[in-house]
Every structure is written in structure tokens, then in C-alpha cells.
C-alpha positions as CSV (number, residue, x, y, z in Angstrom):
1,M,48.6,11.3,-10.1
2,I,47.2,14.4,-8.3
3,I,49.8,14.1,-5.6
4,R,52.6,13.8,-8.1
5,M,51.4,16.9,-9.9
6,L,51.1,18.9,-6.7
7,L,54.6,17.7,-5.6
8,I,56.2,18.7,-8.9
9,G,54.3,22.1,-8.8
10,T,55.5,22.7,-5.3
11,I,59.1,21.8,-6.2
12,L,59.0,24.1,-9.2
13,F,57.6,27.0,-7.1
14,F,60.1,26.8,-4.3
15,G,63.0,26.0,-6.7
16,L,62.3,29.1,-8.8
17,K,62.0,31.2,-5.7
18,L,65.4,29.9,-4.5
19,I,67.0,30.6,-7.8
20,N,65.7,34.2,-7.7
21,L,66.8,34.7,-4.2
22,I,70.3,33.4,-5.0
23,F,70.4,35.7,-8.1
24,Q,69.5,38.8,-6.0
25,K,72.4,38.0,-3.6
26,L,75.0,37.8,-6.4
27,H,77.3,40.7,-6.9
28,L,77.3,41.0,-10.7
29,P,77.9,44.0,-13.0
30,K,74.7,46.0,-13.4
31,R,74.4,45.4,-17.1
32,L,74.9,41.6,-16.8
33,K,72.4,41.5,-13.8
34,R,69.8,43.4,-15.8
35,H,70.0,41.0,-18.8
36,L,70.0,38.0,-16.5
37,D,67.0,39.3,-14.6
38,Y,64.6,39.5,-17.6
39,S,66.1,36.2,-19.0
40,L,65.2,34.5,-15.7
41,A,61.8,36.0,-15.8
42,L,61.2,34.7,-19.3
43,M,62.5,31.3,-18.3
44,E,60.1,31.2,-15.3
45,L,57.2,31.9,-17.6
46,L,58.2,29.2,-20.1
47,I,58.6,26.7,-17.3
48,W,55.2,27.3,-15.9
49,L,53.6,27.1,-19.3
50,A,55.4,23.8,-19.9
51,F,54.2,22.5,-16.5
52,F,50.5,23.3,-17.1
53,S,50.8,21.9,-20.6
54,W,52.1,18.7,-19.1
55,V,49.3,18.5,-16.5
56,I,46.7,18.9,-19.2
57,M,48.3,16.2,-21.4
58,V,48.6,13.7,-18.5
59,A,45.0,14.3,-17.4
60,Y,43.7,13.9,-21.0
61,R,45.7,10.7,-21.6
62,G,44.6,9.3,-18.3
63,N,41.0,10.3,-19.0
64,N,40.9,11.8,-15.5
65,K,37.6,13.7,-15.6
66,F,38.1,15.2,-12.2
67,I,41.3,16.9,-13.1
68,L,40.0,18.0,-16.5
69,L,36.9,19.5,-14.9
70,F,39.1,21.3,-12.4
71,L,41.3,22.6,-15.1
72,V,38.3,23.9,-17.2
73,V,36.9,25.7,-14.1
74,A,40.3,27.1,-13.2
75,F,40.8,28.2,-16.8
76,I,37.4,30.1,-16.8
77,L,38.1,31.7,-13.4
78,L,41.7,32.7,-14.1
79,I,41.7,33.6,-17.8
80,V,41.2,37.3,-17.3
81,P,43.7,37.7,-14.3
82,A,46.2,35.4,-16.1
83,F,45.9,37.5,-19.3
84,I,46.6,40.7,-17.3
85,L,49.6,39.2,-15.5
86,I,51.1,37.8,-18.7
87,R,50.5,41.1,-20.5
88,D,52.2,43.1,-17.7
89,F,55.0,40.4,-17.6
90,I,55.7,40.7,-21.3
91,F,55.6,44.6,-21.3
92,G,58.0,44.5,-18.3
93,I,60.5,42.3,-20.0
94,F,60.4,44.6,-23.1
95,L,60.9,47.8,-21.1
96,K,63.6,46.3,-18.9
97,S,65.4,44.9,-21.9
98,Q,65.5,48.4,-23.4
99,N,67.1,49.7,-20.2
100,K,64.3,52.2,-19.8
101,L,63.5,51.5,-16.2
102,P,66.7,50.9,-14.1
103,V,66.4,51.1,-10.4
104,D,67.2,54.5,-8.8
105,T,66.1,56.3,-12.0
106,I,63.9,59.4,-11.5
107,I,60.8,59.1,-13.6
108,E,57.6,61.2,-14.0
109,I,54.1,59.6,-14.5
110,D,51.3,62.0,-15.0
111,D,51.7,64.5,-12.2
112,S,53.8,62.1,-10.0
113,K,57.5,62.2,-9.8
114,G,59.8,59.8,-7.9
115,R,62.6,57.3,-7.8
116,I,62.3,53.7,-9.0
117,T,62.9,51.5,-5.9
118,K,61.9,48.1,-7.5
119,A,61.3,46.8,-11.0
120,G,59.4,43.6,-10.4
121,H,58.1,41.1,-12.9
122,F,54.6,42.6,-13.1
123,F,54.8,46.1,-11.7
124,L,57.1,49.0,-10.9
125,N,57.5,50.7,-7.4
126,I,58.0,54.5,-7.3
127,E,58.9,56.3,-4.2
128,D,58.2,60.1,-4.1
129,E,60.0,62.7,-2.0
130,Q,57.7,62.2,0.9
131,G,58.6,58.5,1.1
132,N,55.2,57.3,-0.3
133,I,55.5,54.2,-2.6
134,K,53.2,53.7,-5.5
135,S,52.9,50.7,-7.8
136,Y,52.3,50.9,-11.6
137,N,51.5,48.0,-13.9
138,Y,53.9,47.9,-16.9
139,Y,51.1,47.8,-19.4
140,K,49.6,51.1,-18.1
141,L,52.9,52.7,-17.6
142,N,53.4,55.8,-19.7
143,A,56.5,57.2,-18.1
144,K,59.0,59.7,-19.2
145,V,62.5,59.1,-17.9
146,I,64.0,62.4,-16.6
147,S,67.4,63.4,-17.8
148,T,70.4,62.3,-15.7
149,L,71.7,65.9,-15.9
150,G,74.5,65.5,-18.4
151,E,77.8,63.7,-18.5
152,H,79.8,62.9,-15.4
153,H,82.8,65.2,-16.4
154,K,80.5,68.2,-16.5
155,L,79.2,67.7,-13.0
156,E,80.4,69.6,-10.0
157,K,80.8,68.3,-6.4
158,L,78.6,70.0,-3.9
159,D,78.8,69.6,-0.1
160,L,75.6,70.5,1.8
161,T,74.8,70.5,5.5
162,F,71.2,70.1,6.7
163,E,70.0,70.9,10.2
164,L,67.1,68.5,10.8
165,P,64.9,67.7,13.8
166,F,66.4,65.0,16.0
167,T,65.2,61.4,15.7
168,N,66.5,58.1,17.0
169,N,66.0,56.5,13.6
170,V,68.9,58.1,11.8
171,N,68.9,55.5,9.0
172,E,65.3,56.3,8.1
173,L,66.0,60.1,8.2
174,T,69.0,59.8,5.9
175,T,67.2,57.6,3.5
176,K,64.3,60.0,3.3
177,L,66.8,62.9,2.8
178,K,68.5,61.1,-0.1
179,N,65.2,60.4,-1.8
180,Q,64.2,64.1,-1.4
181,L,67.5,65.2,-2.9
182,L,67.1,62.8,-5.9
183,C,63.6,64.2,-6.6
184,T,64.9,67.8,-7.0
185,P,65.6,68.8,-10.6
186,W,69.2,70.0,-9.9
187,V,70.8,66.9,-8.4
188,A,72.5,64.4,-10.7
189,V,70.8,61.0,-10.3
190,S,73.7,59.4,-12.3
191,M,76.1,59.9,-9.3
192,P,75.8,58.6,-5.8
193,I,74.7,60.8,-2.9
194,K,77.1,60.2,0.1
195,I,76.4,60.8,3.8
196,E,79.8,62.3,4.9
197,K,79.0,63.3,8.5
198,I,76.2,63.1,11.1
199,K,76.4,65.1,14.3
200,R,73.8,65.8,17.0
201,N,73.3,69.5,17.8
202,G,70.8,69.8,20.7
203,A,67.3,69.2,19.4
204,H,68.6,68.8,15.8
205,I,70.9,66.6,13.7
206,L,73.5,68.0,11.4
207,V,73.8,65.9,8.3
208,K,76.6,66.7,5.8
209,I,76.0,65.3,2.3
210,G,78.1,65.1,-0.8
211,L,76.3,65.2,-4.2
212,F,76.8,66.3,-7.8
213,T,75.1,69.0,-9.8
214,L,75.6,70.8,-13.0
215,D,76.4,74.1,-11.3
216,K,77.1,75.1,-7.7
217,K,74.7,78.0,-8.1
218,Y,71.8,75.5,-7.5
219,E,72.9,75.0,-3.9
220,E,70.3,77.4,-2.4
221,N,67.5,76.0,-4.6
222,I,68.3,72.4,-3.4
223,K,68.4,73.4,0.2
224,L,65.2,75.4,0.1
225,M,63.3,72.7,-1.7
226,V,64.3,70.0,0.8
227,E,64.2,72.0,4.0
228,K,60.6,73.2,3.4
229,D,59.4,69.7,4.4
230,Y,61.1,70.1,7.8
231,V,59.8,73.5,8.7
């Protein structure tokens, strides 16, 4: 009986992991993917609740005192962590279903500001302009989503060139640069930032970037705010 329960639990665990992995690899419209994401998360919760209910029922009917004792001890030890996880899980589903926390959105939590890099089942990852990643539980999340800086047709294209210290890891450099630009209050987060040209210039790298802003007059503000981290 115990072996059968462990086998079914193992199959469920790896089966759900495989489904999530396949889902992440699918190229679906963002809106559809967002709805499927929290639907799969809810389905996973219901499946595990059904599994544990089945284990309890089988152990009770079989009068297996060892399994019942184990379940009682596990229940006592895990009741508080399980309550916290379920609470964060439910709040996460609610927030994601309201489309309040899409990935790449710039949000502000207390005195911290950054870009959402991952919206998991239980917590949210925020990356600030220095590249530091912080995790926030959904239940304790009291975030204010920053404006996407107006409608697309009101935005202006801006080409900027940054002279940065040379590094062999160009991908890491450009990723950090994009994150810094997204964390400035003048860059439109609703439009993609594109790396248009990279060229070495002695001890520096010239990076030409295309982005969108409400007004081209913010060019100097954007450059000064980003370049101060490389002085």
C-alpha cells in the first residue's frame, strides 16, 4: 500500500513538472498563456488535494495505523507552512488573473523599484537597476504598478549610444543596460528595447539602443541616470 502511494505521488510530481515544462516552451499569445498559467496552477493544487484526500481515505479504510500516525504527525508539522503556501498561491492566482503582475512590468514596493522577471506560483521576483533580484510573497505584496507611459501612438522613437567599459560578457552587459533603462521613469516599458549595434572602441564598448519615450527631450536625463553607474 505504501509503495503504491509513493509511486502514484512520484508519478504525479514528475507528471505535473513535465506539463509545466512543456507549457513554458509553447509559443502562445500572451493573454492565452497568462490565463492557462493560473488555470494550470489551480489544477495542480486541486490534484494534490485530491491525492492527499485519497491517501487518508485508503489508510482509514485499511485501518493502517502507521500511515494514519504518519499523516497526523505530518499534518501537525506542516499545517503552518502549508497554510502560508496555500495563502500565497491563492493570492497569486487572484493577482495574475487580474493582469496586475505581468512579466517585464515595472513596479514599486515600498522604496524598491524594479522589473518583474518571474511571477511564480508562490512569489514574485523583482530585478532592480543594479541587477539584484528580490523575492516577494504574494500575500505580503503591496505593489503599485507604474504607468506604462501612455499609448503607443504618443511615443517617440529614440536612439541612444552608450560608451561602456569593455567586457567579454557582452550579453550580461546588454541585459543589465536594458534593465537600467526600464527602471528609469522616462522609458516606455510597453515597448521593446532593441540593441541595434555593438562595437568595440579601445577599452570601451559602444552600444547603440533603440527605445521609446514620451518626448525626445528626456534623452539627456536617461543617459545621465544610466551612465552614472559606469563612472
